[in-house]
C-alpha positions as CSV (number, residue, x, y, z in Angstrom):
1,M,-12.0,41.4,-6.2
2,S,-9.1,40.9,-3.8
3,S,-8.4,43.8,-1.4
4,H,-4.8,43.6,-2.5
5,G,-5.6,45.2,-5.8
6,Q,-6.1,43.8,-9.3
7,A,-5.4,40.1,-9.3
8,N,-3.6,38.2,-11.9
9,A,-4.5,34.5,-12.2
10,L,-2.8,31.2,-13.1
11,V,-4.9,28.2,-14.1
12,I,-3.0,24.9,-14.2
13,G,-4.9,22.5,-16.4
14,G,-6.9,25.4,-18.0
15,G,-6.9,23.9,-21.5
16,S,-10.2,22.0,-21.1
17,G,-13.0,21.1,-18.7
18,I,-13.3,22.9,-15.4
19,G,-10.0,24.7,-15.9
20,A,-11.2,26.1,-19.3
21,A,-14.4,27.3,-17.6
22,V,-12.3,29.1,-15.0
23,V,-10.2,30.8,-17.7
24,E,-13.3,31.9,-19.6
25,L,-14.8,33.4,-16.4
26,Y,-11.6,35.3,-15.7
27,R,-11.5,36.7,-19.3
28,E,-15.1,37.7,-19.2
29,R,-14.2,39.8,-16.1
30,D,-11.0,41.2,-17.6
31,I,-8.8,39.4,-15.1
32,P,-5.3,38.7,-16.6
33,V,-4.8,34.9,-16.7
34,T,-2.0,32.5,-17.6
35,V,-2.8,28.9,-18.6
36,W,-0.7,25.8,-18.1
37,D,-1.6,22.6,-19.8
38,V,-0.5,19.9,-22.2
39,S,-3.4,20.1,-24.6
40,G,-6.2,22.6,-25.6
41,A,-5.6,26.3,-25.5
42,Y,-2.6,27.1,-23.2
43,D,0.0,29.7,-22.8
44,I,2.7,27.5,-21.3
45,H,3.1,23.8,-21.8
46,C,3.4,22.0,-18.5
47,D,2.9,18.3,-17.6
48,V,2.4,18.3,-13.9
49,G,3.7,14.8,-13.7
50,Q,7.1,16.1,-14.6
51,P,8.8,18.2,-11.8
52,E,11.2,19.9,-14.2
53,E,8.3,21.1,-16.4
54,I,6.7,22.7,-13.3
55,T,10.0,24.5,-12.5
56,R,10.3,25.8,-16.1
57,A,6.6,26.8,-16.3
58,T,6.9,28.7,-13.0
59,D,10.0,30.6,-14.3
60,E,8.2,31.4,-17.6
61,T,5.1,32.6,-15.7
62,L,7.1,34.9,-13.5
63,A,8.9,36.4,-16.5
64,Q,5.8,36.9,-18.5
65,A,3.1,37.9,-15.9
66,G,4.7,38.2,-12.5
67,I,3.6,36.4,-9.4
68,P,0.0,35.2,-9.6
69,R,-2.3,36.1,-6.8
70,W,-4.9,33.5,-7.7
71,V,-3.6,30.0,-8.5
72,T,-6.2,27.4,-9.6
73,I,-5.1,23.8,-10.1
74,T,-7.5,21.7,-12.1
75,A,-5.1,19.3,-13.8
76,G,-6.0,15.7,-13.2
77,I,-6.9,12.4,-14.7
78,G,-9.7,10.0,-14.0
79,H,-9.5,6.3,-13.2
80,A,-12.1,3.5,-12.7
81,G,-11.5,-0.1,-11.7
82,L,-11.5,-2.4,-8.8
83,L,-8.5,-2.4,-6.4
84,V,-7.8,-6.1,-7.1
85,D,-7.5,-5.4,-10.8
86,A,-5.4,-2.2,-10.7
87,G,-1.7,-2.5,-11.2
88,P,1.2,-0.6,-9.5
89,D,1.8,1.5,-12.6
90,E,-1.8,2.7,-12.6
91,W,-1.4,3.7,-8.9
92,D,1.8,5.6,-9.6
93,R,0.2,7.4,-12.6
94,V,-3.0,8.4,-10.8
95,M,-1.3,9.5,-7.6
96,G,1.4,11.2,-9.6
97,I,-0.9,13.4,-11.6
98,N,-3.7,14.0,-9.1
99,A,-1.8,14.4,-5.8
100,R,2.0,14.8,-6.4
101,G,1.5,17.1,-9.4
102,P,-0.7,19.6,-7.6
103,W,1.6,19.5,-4.5
104,L,4.6,20.3,-6.7
105,C,2.8,23.2,-8.3
106,M,1.6,24.6,-5.0
107,R,5.1,24.2,-3.5
108,A,6.8,26.0,-6.4
109,L,4.4,28.9,-6.4
110,A,4.2,29.2,-2.6
111,S,8.0,29.4,-2.5
112,V,7.8,32.4,-4.8
113,M,5.1,34.1,-2.8
114,L,6.9,33.5,0.5
115,R,10.2,34.9,-0.8
116,A,8.4,38.0,-2.2
117,S,6.2,38.4,1.0
118,Q,3.2,38.4,-1.4
119,P,-0.1,37.0,-0.1
120,G,-2.3,34.9,-2.5
121,S,-4.9,32.3,-2.9
122,M,-4.7,28.8,-4.2
123,V,-7.7,26.5,-5.0
124,A,-7.1,22.9,-6.0
125,T,-9.7,20.5,-7.5
126,S,-10.4,17.5,-5.3
127,S,-13.6,15.4,-5.5
128,I,-16.4,14.1,-3.5
129,S,-14.8,10.8,-4.2
130,A,-12.1,11.8,-1.6
131,H,-14.7,11.0,1.1
132,L,-17.4,8.9,-0.5
133,I,-16.9,5.2,-0.9
134,D,-17.2,3.9,-4.5
135,R,-16.1,0.4,-5.2
136,A,-14.9,1.3,-8.7
137,M,-13.0,4.4,-7.7
138,G,-10.4,3.3,-5.2
139,L,-7.3,4.7,-6.8
140,Y,-9.0,8.0,-7.9
141,G,-10.5,8.5,-4.5
142,A,-7.2,7.9,-2.7
143,S,-5.5,10.4,-4.9
144,K,-8.1,13.1,-4.2
145,A,-8.1,12.3,-0.5
146,A,-4.4,12.8,-0.5
147,L,-4.9,16.1,-2.3
148,S,-7.5,17.3,0.2
149,M,-5.1,16.7,3.0
150,I,-2.3,18.4,1.2
151,V,-4.5,21.5,0.8
152,Q,-5.4,21.6,4.5
153,V,-1.8,21.2,5.7
154,A,-0.6,23.8,3.2
155,A,-3.2,26.2,4.5
156,C,-1.8,25.7,8.0
157,E,1.8,26.0,6.9
158,W,1.4,29.1,4.7
159,G,-1.4,31.0,6.4
160,H,1.1,33.2,8.4
161,A,2.2,34.7,5.1
162,G,-1.4,35.5,3.9
163,I,-1.5,32.6,1.5
164,R,-4.9,30.9,1.6
165,V,-5.3,27.3,0.3
166,N,-8.7,25.7,-0.4
167,A,-10.2,23.1,-2.6
168,V,-13.4,22.4,-4.4
169,A,-14.8,18.9,-4.5
170,P,-17.0,18.4,-7.5
171,G,-19.4,15.6,-8.0
172,V,-20.2,14.1,-11.4
173,T,-19.6,17.0,-13.8
174,R,-20.1,17.2,-17.5
175,T,-16.4,17.4,-18.7
176,P,-14.2,15.3,-20.9
177,M,-13.2,13.2,-17.8
178,L,-16.6,11.5,-18.0
179,G,-15.1,9.6,-21.0
180,R,-17.1,6.6,-21.9
181,A,-20.1,7.6,-19.8
182,A,-22.2,8.6,-22.8
183,E,-24.7,11.5,-22.7
184,G,-28.1,10.2,-21.9
185,S,-26.8,6.9,-20.4
186,S,-28.7,5.2,-17.7
187,W,-25.8,5.7,-15.3
188,L,-25.8,9.5,-15.9
189,D,-29.6,9.6,-15.6
190,A,-29.4,7.8,-12.3
191,V,-26.7,10.3,-11.0
192,A,-28.9,13.2,-12.0
193,A,-31.8,11.6,-10.2
194,R,-29.8,11.2,-7.0
195,T,-28.6,14.8,-7.1
196,A,-30.6,17.1,-4.9
197,L,-30.7,19.9,-7.5
198,G,-31.8,17.4,-10.2
199,R,-29.1,17.6,-12.8
200,L,-25.5,16.9,-13.5
201,G,-22.9,19.5,-12.7
202,E,-21.5,21.7,-15.5
203,A,-17.9,23.0,-15.7
204,E,-19.2,26.5,-15.2
205,D,-20.8,25.6,-11.9
206,I,-17.5,24.6,-10.5
207,A,-15.7,27.6,-12.0
208,H,-18.0,30.0,-10.1
209,S,-17.3,28.1,-6.9
210,I,-13.5,28.4,-7.5
211,H,-13.8,32.1,-8.3
212,S,-15.8,32.7,-5.1
213,L,-13.3,30.8,-2.9
214,H,-10.5,33.0,-4.3
215,Q,-12.3,36.1,-3.0
216,M,-13.2,34.7,0.4
217,E,-10.4,36.3,2.4
218,W,-11.3,34.8,5.7
219,V,-11.6,31.2,4.5
220,T,-8.6,28.8,4.3
221,G,-8.0,25.1,4.6
222,Q,-11.5,24.2,3.4
223,V,-12.7,21.6,0.9
224,L,-16.0,22.7,-0.5
225,D,-18.3,20.1,-1.9
226,C,-19.9,21.7,-5.0
227,D,-21.9,18.7,-6.3
228,G,-25.5,19.9,-6.4
229,G,-26.2,17.8,-3.4
230,L,-25.1,14.5,-4.9
231,S,-23.0,13.6,-1.8
232,L,-26.2,13.8,0.3
233,H,-26.8,10.3,-1.0
234,S,-24.1,7.6,-0.3
235,P,-22.7,5.4,-1.6
236,I,-22.4,6.2,-5.3
237,D,-23.3,2.9,-7.0
238,S,-21.2,2.9,-10.1
239,F,-22.3,-0.6,-11.2
240,G,-26.0,-0.1,-10.7
241,A,-28.4,-2.2,-8.7
242,G,-28.6,-4.9,-11.3
243,S,-24.9,-5.9,-10.8
244,R,-25.0,-6.4,-7.0
245,R,-24.1,-9.9,-5.9
246,E,-27.1,-12.0,-5.1
247,R,-27.3,-13.3,-1.5
248,P,-26.9,-17.1,-1.5
249,S,-30.1,-19.0,-0.8
250,R,-30.3,-20.9,2.5
């Protein structure tokens, strides 16, 4: 527990997936938590793609629960597709939700903490795709790389006020974001086989890493790969060996 006393928490994107696992962990430990989301179980509706909703949700949170000490941002969307096939609208949507949205949330809550001279901790959800090359994940990887840099710059800007900012970078994790990658598929089997710990990640695995980062009071500006060792093998081959282009015969 934080040395500053009983922490109250905010989970942005806590209605499903990793965020919901964080919320469940907090509630098991009797940590007061407020949830922002657009679906699932939430306390305050907030679409992080809409700046005015972030402002409203911040005001509602302050009125209902006070200034949170632990802010977790798991809101995000997936995307798969080759760069040559993606359109400008897809770029704007992925970057808007995965990079701009978390930045706006962090900015809004840091402003409150700074005005109140209250220290705190923020943990955002990046991805190993922020630093591993995957030919099907260009837009998603770019958005998470941007978020990782935002986290590090924020840690530098706000550290003087005792506000720590870190990120977790999951690998392939069993959440709704897997979408069409069906359970038991050959792709998931191959990912599990490449993972050093021999299985896919679970939302609870990432939740425990997030909770730990919030309590590490001498750690800031870090992006923690929590992927079971998947990133020890690179590159991730989304299409599988069978789809690689054959070399022309000479």
